[in-house]
Backbone bond lengths (Angstrom), bond angles and torsions (degrees), N, CA, C in turn:
res aa  C-N    CA-C-N  psi(-1)  N-CA   C-N-CA  omega(-1)  CA-C   N-CA-C  phi
1 M - - - 1.474 - - 1.523 108.98 -
2 T 1.297 118.08 134.70 1.453 121.62 179.02 1.518 110.98 -82.26
3 A 1.324 115.34 167.19 1.466 119.77 -179.11 1.520 111.56 -63.81
4 A 1.332 117.23 -29.75 1.464 119.47 -175.28 1.524 112.19 -71.31
5 Q 1.321 117.58 -31.49 1.449 120.11 -173.31 1.520 114.82 -63.31
6 P 1.358 119.76 -43.24 1.452 117.75 -178.54 1.518 114.19 -82.47
7 N 1.326 118.81 4.08 1.458 120.36 -172.05 1.520 113.07 -118.53
8 E 1.337 117.14 37.47 1.453 119.71 179.42 1.521 110.52 -65.49
9 P 1.363 118.64 142.34 1.456 120.48 174.86 1.520 110.52 -54.84
10 G 1.310 116.42 139.97 1.450 121.55 -179.99 1.515 112.96 97.56
11 R 1.327 117.13 -25.77 1.462 120.30 178.89 1.525 111.46 -101.09
12 R 1.307 116.86 -34.70 1.456 120.19 -172.17 1.528 111.60 -84.00
13 L 1.332 114.65 157.73 1.452 121.95 171.37 1.519 108.53 -104.84
14 V 1.313 116.36 139.07 1.465 121.33 176.32 1.517 107.88 -103.05
15 L 1.333 115.99 121.20 1.462 122.94 -175.57 1.516 110.60 -122.36
16 D 1.331 115.54 163.42 1.455 121.39 165.71 1.529 108.61 -88.95
17 L 1.315 116.64 154.90 1.458 118.93 170.80 1.531 108.68 -63.62
18 P 1.325 118.38 139.70 1.468 120.96 -172.68 1.533 113.90 -90.30
19 F 1.326 116.72 40.17 1.459 120.32 -177.02 1.516 109.96 -168.01
20 T 1.316 116.21 173.55 1.460 123.29 166.50 1.526 107.77 -116.09
21 G 1.320 116.92 168.40 1.450 119.80 179.03 1.516 113.10 85.98
22 R 1.330 115.64 -168.06 1.464 123.31 -173.33 1.534 110.62 -101.29
23 W 1.339 114.60 131.90 1.463 120.20 -178.84 1.536 109.63 -138.49
24 L 1.320 115.14 138.99 1.459 123.01 177.93 1.524 110.04 -87.46
25 V 1.332 116.13 135.14 1.466 121.83 -177.94 1.529 110.27 -88.89
26 Q 1.320 115.64 129.87 1.464 121.39 174.74 1.524 109.32 -133.18
27 N 1.330 115.57 154.32 1.465 122.25 178.24 1.534 111.05 51.15
28 S 1.310 115.51 51.00 1.468 120.67 -177.61 1.529 111.21 -83.40
29 P 1.344 117.69 138.57 1.459 119.92 172.14 1.516 113.12 -68.24
30 A 1.336 118.20 -8.44 1.466 120.73 172.08 1.528 110.32 -69.13
31 R 1.323 116.63 -22.53 1.468 121.03 179.83 1.520 111.90 -91.76
32 R 1.339 116.58 -44.84 1.464 119.59 -179.31 1.522 109.48 -158.81
33 V 1.307 115.75 157.15 1.457 123.46 175.00 1.531 107.29 -134.58
34 P 1.334 118.91 126.32 1.463 128.37 1.07 1.534 111.50 -66.43
35 S 1.304 116.08 138.60 1.460 121.22 -173.08 1.521 112.59 -68.06
36 H 1.339 117.36 -28.75 1.459 121.44 179.72 1.529 111.84 -107.40
37 G 1.334 115.08 14.55 1.452 119.60 177.20 1.518 115.23 80.10
38 T 1.341 117.83 7.73 1.453 121.24 -177.79 1.526 109.92 -155.23
39 D 1.326 114.77 153.29 1.465 120.59 171.95 1.522 111.60 -93.92
40 A 1.331 117.47 -4.22 1.468 121.03 -177.63 1.519 111.12 -63.52
41 F 1.333 116.06 150.05 1.460 123.89 175.56 1.534 112.96 60.07
42 G 1.323 117.73 24.99 1.460 121.17 177.94 1.510 114.55 70.51
43 E 1.344 118.25 23.19 1.456 122.13 -170.63 1.531 114.87 -89.10
44 R 1.297 119.24 5.66 1.469 120.88 -170.14 1.527 113.03 -52.08
45 Y 1.323 118.43 -43.52 1.462 121.99 -177.18 1.536 111.70 -114.09
46 A 1.311 117.61 21.42 1.467 121.54 -177.81 1.530 111.00 -67.26
47 I 1.324 115.30 160.06 1.467 121.51 179.04 1.524 108.57 -143.99
48 D 1.332 116.16 147.09 1.460 122.45 -179.14 1.525 110.39 -114.01
49 F 1.350 115.10 145.58 1.455 121.98 176.99 1.524 109.36 -130.61
50 V 1.335 116.18 129.97 1.467 122.91 -179.68 1.522 108.30 -117.20
51 G 1.308 117.63 124.71 1.460 120.87 -179.14 1.517 112.77 -64.30
52 V 1.325 116.51 137.04 1.464 121.59 179.96 1.523 110.15 -135.39
53 D 1.341 114.54 167.72 1.458 119.92 175.25 1.528 109.43 -98.20
54 A 1.326 116.32 -169.40 1.464 120.81 -176.67 1.527 112.25 -64.75
55 R 1.338 116.46 -19.21 1.469 120.89 179.86 1.524 111.91 -99.11
56 R 1.319 116.74 14.43 1.463 123.03 178.67 1.529 112.94 66.85
57 R 1.319 117.50 20.74 1.461 121.01 179.24 1.520 110.07 -89.82
58 T 1.320 116.83 141.77 1.464 121.21 176.11 1.526 111.34 -83.55
59 T 1.319 116.99 -18.97 1.455 123.68 175.36 1.515 108.39 -159.88
60 E 1.317 117.43 156.50 1.462 120.46 176.45 1.514 111.79 -96.96
61 H 1.334 116.88 -0.53 1.458 121.45 -174.56 1.529 111.65 -96.93
62 V 1.323 115.95 132.84 1.456 123.05 172.82 1.524 107.68 -136.28
63 S 1.318 116.39 131.94 1.463 120.85 -179.36 1.520 108.84 -149.94
64 L 1.322 116.16 -176.99 1.458 120.27 176.34 1.524 111.21 -61.11
65 R 1.333 116.48 -30.36 1.461 119.53 178.83 1.530 110.95 -66.86
66 T 1.343 116.30 -30.13 1.460 120.07 176.90 1.519 110.63 -61.44
67 L 1.325 116.56 -38.74 1.453 122.07 -174.50 1.520 113.12 -83.60
68 A 1.326 117.47 -26.01 1.463 118.43 -169.95 1.521 115.15 -132.23
69 G 1.325 118.30 -5.04 1.456 117.45 -175.06 1.505 113.63 -152.90
70 A 1.314 115.21 -148.07 1.462 122.31 -178.78 1.519 110.30 -109.07
71 E 1.338 115.88 160.28 1.459 121.60 -175.15 1.526 110.41 -131.10
72 P 1.334 117.35 152.28 1.470 119.78 177.08 1.524 110.94 -62.11
73 P 1.322 118.71 137.74 1.468 119.98 -179.57 1.515 112.86 -64.20
74 E 1.333 117.24 -24.15 1.465 121.11 -178.98 1.529 112.89 -62.71
75 L 1.337 117.94 -16.49 1.460 121.03 -179.58 1.527 112.65 -75.90
76 F 1.324 117.77 -11.78 1.455 121.72 -172.69 1.528 111.04 -99.56
77 F 1.335 115.83 143.11 1.460 121.17 -176.57 1.521 112.62 -60.01
78 S 1.339 117.48 -33.72 1.466 120.55 -178.41 1.514 112.67 -62.91
79 F 1.313 115.78 -37.09 1.465 120.47 -168.30 1.529 110.63 -63.91
80 G 1.324 115.68 118.95 1.456 120.94 179.35 1.512 115.29 91.66
81 R 1.341 117.92 -3.64 1.463 118.77 175.88 1.531 109.67 -70.42
82 P 1.332 117.70 142.29 1.471 120.63 -179.85 1.534 112.02 -62.54
83 I 1.319 115.14 139.26 1.457 122.66 173.75 1.525 107.63 -111.62
84 L 1.327 116.00 131.04 1.461 123.03 -171.27 1.528 110.91 -113.47
85 A 1.314 116.21 153.56 1.460 120.60 174.33 1.530 109.08 -64.17
86 P 1.334 118.58 127.19 1.467 120.62 179.59 1.521 113.52 -86.61
87 C 1.342 116.62 3.65 1.459 120.64 -176.86 1.526 108.48 -163.44
88 D 1.324 116.34 163.61 1.461 121.24 169.39 1.523 108.32 -76.80
89 G 1.322 116.66 145.58 1.455 118.81 177.15 1.507 112.55 172.01
90 V 1.307 114.99 -164.39 1.463 123.24 -179.57 1.523 108.20 -122.55
91 I 1.312 116.25 134.08 1.458 119.50 178.25 1.530 108.84 -67.45
92 A 1.331 115.43 115.71 1.459 120.86 -178.75 1.518 111.65 -87.60
93 E 1.331 115.97 -32.89 1.468 119.14 -176.07 1.517 109.24 -163.49
94 V 1.325 116.46 145.59 1.461 122.10 170.37 1.522 108.05 -132.54
95 H 1.307 114.74 153.14 1.467 120.48 173.72 1.509 107.61 -139.28
96 D 1.323 116.74 130.98 1.466 122.72 -177.67 1.520 108.43 -137.95
97 G 1.328 115.86 169.87 1.454 121.04 175.74 1.512 115.68 103.69
98 E 1.352 117.38 -8.45 1.467 119.55 178.36 1.527 109.64 -80.16
99 P 1.329 117.84 141.02 1.472 119.99 -176.87 1.516 112.96 -71.23
100 D 1.320 115.77 151.89 1.459 122.08 169.96 1.523 107.26 -90.13
101 H 1.324 116.34 106.25 1.461 119.51 -174.36 1.524 111.87 -85.14
102 E 1.299 116.62 175.12 1.455 121.47 -179.07 1.532 110.97 -67.63
103 A 1.326 114.66 153.39 1.463 121.37 179.10 1.525 109.75 -90.10
104 R 1.327 114.89 156.73 1.457 120.84 -177.21 1.517 110.26 -135.59
105 R 1.340 116.10 119.27 1.458 121.34 172.05 1.516 111.86 -114.99
106 S 1.316 116.25 -23.27 1.452 121.37 -178.33 1.528 111.34 -66.01
107 P 1.333 118.98 133.00 1.472 120.34 175.07 1.516 112.45 -55.34
108 F 1.337 117.09 -34.92 1.463 120.45 -179.91 1.529 110.47 -66.04
109 A 1.313 116.85 -43.50 1.461 120.53 179.34 1.525 111.14 -70.00
110 L 1.328 116.81 -35.38 1.459 120.24 -178.90 1.521 112.24 -67.82
111 V 1.336 117.45 -35.86 1.460 120.07 179.12 1.523 110.10 -60.58
112 G 1.323 116.82 -47.75 1.459 120.24 178.96 1.512 112.35 -62.24
113 Y 1.322 115.87 -38.11 1.459 120.00 -179.88 1.520 110.79 -66.02
114 M 1.322 117.09 -44.23 1.457 120.56 -178.67 1.525 111.67 -66.13
115 L 1.315 117.44 -29.86 1.459 119.68 177.72 1.527 111.37 -66.17
116 G 1.332 116.68 -20.71 1.461 120.45 178.64 1.521 113.59 -91.83
117 Q 1.339 117.46 4.86 1.460 121.10 -175.47 1.525 111.96 -61.51
118 G 1.320 116.70 -43.40 1.460 119.84 -179.05 1.517 112.18 -59.88
119 G 1.328 115.87 -40.47 1.461 120.10 179.03 1.509 112.37 -64.41
120 R 1.343 117.16 -39.37 1.460 120.01 177.86 1.524 110.81 -66.51
121 M 1.317 116.88 -38.53 1.471 119.81 177.90 1.526 110.23 -60.25
122 R 1.316 116.28 -41.42 1.468 120.04 -178.48 1.523 111.99 -69.79
123 Q 1.335 117.14 -26.34 1.463 120.05 178.72 1.524 111.96 -72.21
124 G 1.327 116.78 -21.88 1.452 119.73 174.35 1.517 115.07 102.66
125 V 1.325 114.90 -163.75 1.457 122.82 -169.07 1.519 113.05 -57.43
126 S 1.323 118.54 -47.38 1.469 120.23 -173.96 1.521 111.96 -63.81
127 A 1.325 117.42 -34.01 1.466 120.49 179.60 1.518 111.65 -72.18
128 I 1.330 117.72 -26.01 1.463 121.93 179.82 1.524 110.83 -90.49
129 A 1.331 117.08 -50.51 1.466 121.06 -173.85 1.522 113.03 -84.69
130 G 1.335 117.81 -24.24 1.457 119.40 -173.87 1.516 110.09 66.93
131 N 1.309 116.64 -135.28 1.466 121.99 177.65 1.531 108.49 -88.12
132 Y 1.334 116.72 135.20 1.458 118.96 -174.09 1.522 112.01 -150.55
133 V 1.335 113.25 163.10 1.465 123.39 173.97 1.519 107.33 -126.64
134 I 1.334 116.95 134.93 1.457 121.76 175.81 1.520 108.60 -119.42
135 I 1.327 115.58 124.06 1.465 123.04 -179.66 1.523 109.19 -106.10
136 E 1.316 116.36 129.49 1.454 121.04 176.53 1.524 110.20 -93.61
137 L 1.323 115.78 136.04 1.460 122.63 171.46 1.531 106.42 -106.57
138 P 1.325 117.92 90.72 1.465 120.66 -171.24 1.523 114.00 -57.60
139 D 1.342 116.63 -34.82 1.462 118.88 -176.99 1.520 112.91 -75.07
140 R 1.342 117.98 -12.20 1.454 121.36 -179.85 1.525 112.81 -111.51
141 G 1.337 117.40 -6.78 1.454 119.50 -175.33 1.510 111.91 60.73
142 A 1.340 115.83 36.66 1.456 121.26 -174.31 1.526 110.07 -134.21
143 F 1.329 114.74 165.15 1.454 122.17 -177.93 1.533 108.62 -136.69
144 V 1.328 115.85 145.39 1.458 121.70 177.41 1.523 108.41 -121.39
145 A 1.325 116.06 129.51 1.464 121.57 -179.17 1.518 110.70 -110.17
146 L 1.339 115.51 136.28 1.461 124.39 172.24 1.523 106.17 -114.40
147 V 1.330 117.23 121.23 1.457 121.81 -162.15 1.530 111.30 -126.86
148 H 1.337 115.69 155.74 1.469 125.65 179.17 1.533 111.51 73.90
149 L 1.317 117.05 35.20 1.456 121.85 -177.69 1.526 111.17 -76.71
150 Q 1.323 114.60 159.63 1.464 120.23 -178.49 1.536 110.90 -73.59
151 R 1.320 114.72 137.74 1.462 119.70 -179.70 1.531 111.09 -59.01
152 D 1.328 115.33 138.54 1.465 124.33 177.98 1.528 113.52 66.47
153 S 1.334 117.36 17.10 1.466 119.18 -179.88 1.526 112.60 -102.82
154 L 1.314 118.47 -8.43 1.460 120.95 -176.78 1.525 110.09 -69.73
155 I 1.329 116.57 129.93 1.467 120.58 -178.07 1.520 111.46 -119.56
156 V 1.329 116.69 17.25 1.463 122.45 174.31 1.519 108.33 -127.40
157 G 1.325 115.63 159.52 1.450 121.41 178.84 1.512 111.22 -135.39
158 A 1.311 116.04 166.26 1.461 121.10 -179.03 1.523 110.60 -55.61
159 G 1.321 115.78 132.82 1.461 122.01 -179.60 1.513 114.23 95.92
160 D 1.335 118.34 -16.11 1.461 120.99 177.87 1.525 110.58 -67.97
161 R 1.315 115.77 141.18 1.460 120.57 171.70 1.526 108.70 -90.55
162 V 1.311 116.11 136.45 1.460 121.02 179.16 1.518 109.46 -126.41
163 V 1.325 115.05 154.81 1.459 121.09 176.57 1.518 108.59 -118.64
164 T 1.300 115.72 157.03 1.459 121.82 -179.29 1.531 110.78 -54.15
165 G 1.316 115.99 130.50 1.451 121.06 179.76 1.508 114.90 91.17
166 Q 1.323 118.42 -5.28 1.466 121.74 178.88 1.528 109.91 -75.82
167 R 1.310 115.89 134.76 1.466 119.66 178.32 1.522 110.49 -68.77
168 V 1.343 116.13 133.94 1.463 120.30 179.45 1.520 112.66 -120.25
169 A 1.348 117.86 -22.38 1.469 121.38 -177.11 1.525 107.28 -173.96
170 V 1.340 116.38 -168.09 1.461 120.38 170.58 1.523 109.05 -129.11
171 C 1.312 114.80 160.11 1.459 121.51 -177.17 1.527 110.50 -68.19
172 G 1.326 114.96 138.63 1.455 120.03 179.54 1.515 111.95 -133.90
173 N 1.329 114.32 -159.47 1.467 121.39 179.02 1.518 109.56 -140.20
174 S 1.318 115.51 45.52 1.460 121.24 -179.07 1.529 110.42 -94.71
175 G 1.313 116.06 158.23 1.451 120.11 178.42 1.514 112.70 75.27
176 N 1.324 115.68 -149.36 1.461 122.10 -175.48 1.529 109.56 -85.26
177 S 1.318 116.37 80.09 1.460 122.25 -172.16 1.521 109.48 -142.54
178 T 1.327 117.16 128.34 1.462 120.23 -179.60 1.526 112.62 -90.41
179 Q 1.337 117.70 -19.65 1.452 120.89 169.14 1.522 108.36 -155.92
180 P 1.340 118.28 158.57 1.470 120.27 -174.68 1.527 112.32 -54.45
181 H 1.331 115.07 130.00 1.462 121.85 177.70 1.523 108.35 -166.18
182 V 1.323 116.15 168.48 1.461 120.82 173.79 1.528 108.70 -114.29
183 H 1.305 114.78 133.86 1.469 123.55 179.85 1.524 106.80 -108.40
184 V 1.331 116.31 129.73 1.465 121.90 -176.63 1.521 108.68 -122.66
185 Q 1.327 116.36 134.06 1.456 119.91 175.29 1.515 110.66 -152.07
186 A 1.338 115.59 155.03 1.462 122.30 172.78 1.513 108.17 -115.06
187 M 1.340 115.88 151.93 1.462 119.40 -173.65 1.518 110.02 -158.76
188 D 1.327 115.69 173.34 1.463 120.70 -174.87 1.524 113.54 -97.93
189 S 1.326 118.76 3.67 1.457 122.71 -178.26 1.517 109.71 -149.18
190 R 1.327 116.07 149.89 1.458 120.40 174.72 1.523 111.52 -75.68
191 D 1.314 117.40 -16.24 1.461 123.30 -177.84 1.524 109.04 -87.85
192 L 1.318 116.50 104.14 1.453 121.02 -176.24 1.523 112.72 -62.25
193 S 1.300 117.89 -23.62 1.462 120.29 -177.23 1.530 112.48 -72.38
194 V 1.346 117.65 -19.24 1.468 120.45 -178.73 1.520 112.78 -126.99
195 A 1.317 118.15 -3.61 1.468 122.06 -173.75 1.524 112.21 -63.67
196 Q 1.326 114.80 147.95 1.462 122.86 172.59 1.531 108.03 -110.78
197 G 1.331 116.07 137.67 1.450 120.51 -175.25 1.520 113.83 -70.20
198 I 1.333 115.31 150.47 1.463 124.10 175.73 1.528 107.78 -121.55
199 P 1.339 118.99 136.69 1.471 120.52 179.39 1.525 112.08 -62.16
200 I 1.327 115.56 147.31 1.462 121.65 177.99 1.525 109.71 -133.33
201 V 1.331 115.13 151.74 1.455 122.80 167.49 1.528 106.66 -133.02
202 F 1.327 115.42 162.31 1.460 120.78 -179.10 1.515 109.63 -117.85
203 R 1.330 115.40 146.03 1.460 121.02 -176.38 1.531 110.79 -102.96
204 R 1.325 114.21 147.06 1.465 124.16 167.17 1.524 113.60 49.71
205 Y 1.315 115.42 76.58 1.469 119.90 176.25 1.531 109.40 -145.67
206 R 1.324 115.11 160.75 1.463 121.10 176.72 1.516 108.68 -102.16
207 E 1.335 115.75 136.77 1.460 121.72 -175.31 1.523 109.63 -124.09
208 E 1.329 116.30 124.66 1.461 122.36 174.21 1.518 108.17 -107.81
209 L 1.326 116.80 123.58 1.456 120.61 -176.02 1.513 113.80 -94.27
210 G 1.308 117.50 -4.06 1.457 121.15 178.15 1.511 109.95 -164.61
211 S 1.329 116.34 169.83 1.462 120.10 -176.26 1.524 112.63 -63.63
212 R 1.342 117.39 -23.44 1.461 120.70 -179.77 1.524 112.64 -100.20
213 S 1.325 116.35 2.44 1.460 120.27 -178.23 1.523 111.01 -72.15
214 L 1.334 116.25 138.57 1.462 121.24 174.83 1.522 111.56 -82.60
215 G 1.321 115.97 -12.61 1.455 120.40 177.97 1.516 112.35 96.24
216 T 1.317 115.32 147.43 1.455 123.08 178.41 1.515 108.54 -126.71
217 W 1.331 116.46 133.77 1.465 120.19 177.92 1.515 109.93 -80.35
218 R 1.324 115.68 129.81 1.457 121.99 178.31 1.526 108.76 -112.49
219 E 1.315 116.51 131.42 1.463 120.80 178.25 1.516 112.02 -86.67
220 S 1.335 117.98 -35.40 1.461 121.78 -179.71 1.519 107.79 -163.90
221 S 1.340 115.87 104.58 1.457 118.38 -171.88 1.525 110.31 -161.36
222 V 1.327 114.71 171.89 1.465 122.36 172.32 1.529 106.79 -102.67
223 P 1.324 119.44 120.99 1.460 120.46 -179.26 1.519 112.26 -60.74
224 A 1.317 115.59 144.95 1.457 121.76 -179.16 1.518 111.74 -74.49
225 E 1.309 115.47 150.31 1.467 121.18 173.71 1.518 109.95 -57.64
226 G 1.333 117.10 130.48 1.454 121.82 177.23 1.516 114.42 83.44
227 A 1.331 118.28 -4.04 1.466 120.70 177.24 1.515 110.12 -75.85
228 V 1.319 115.48 156.27 1.471 121.61 168.83 1.522 107.33 -105.37
229 V 1.322 116.26 130.04 1.460 120.53 -176.93 1.528 109.91 -124.01
230 E 1.323 114.74 155.59 1.460 121.81 171.11 1.515 107.97 -152.91
231 P 1.321 117.49 144.88 1.476 120.72 179.82 1.515 111.54 -61.61
């Protein structure tokens, strides 16, 4: 399926990017749908963003643990960056208290982690999403989830009204996450266990498609896989 097919006018939600600064795009629905390989948990059109520096690095640290094991999440640029509301709405649900586990870049560590995927799926929403915020858009009958947030960083609660650009938490490494990042998705229910995904596009951002790219301004689009974006 091409990127254009799931984004017909009338079906898609137009959001702001939920951060400032530079972020690398992963698991983009511009590349494939379902973007995460599954329709479970409302993830059909979800997208991931990993914080990077000017050199497109997710961290400046490399050690023996990088090659053979796990690393503290604090070493990564994403960890602790503010996460902002991508739309106006009402907080429908929050979940906090899940730990921020170690990050994994090593192929050896990733193999073991992936072997545990089935077990995390069986544990349910908290094991997959970690700490999260769900915003309801009452006029659209839709919900937007911000996922993998840092424990104890949520500063909004159910029933709070939020506006676009308002800080709601910081980026973490909770739930089903191999390194700190923010996962964004829209869906038709606040209940992640039964939600169906809704297509999303983002407004007004700059997209760099390679290390030598000067960047292209996008007014309303789905960022490309591997691009670096900033509002």
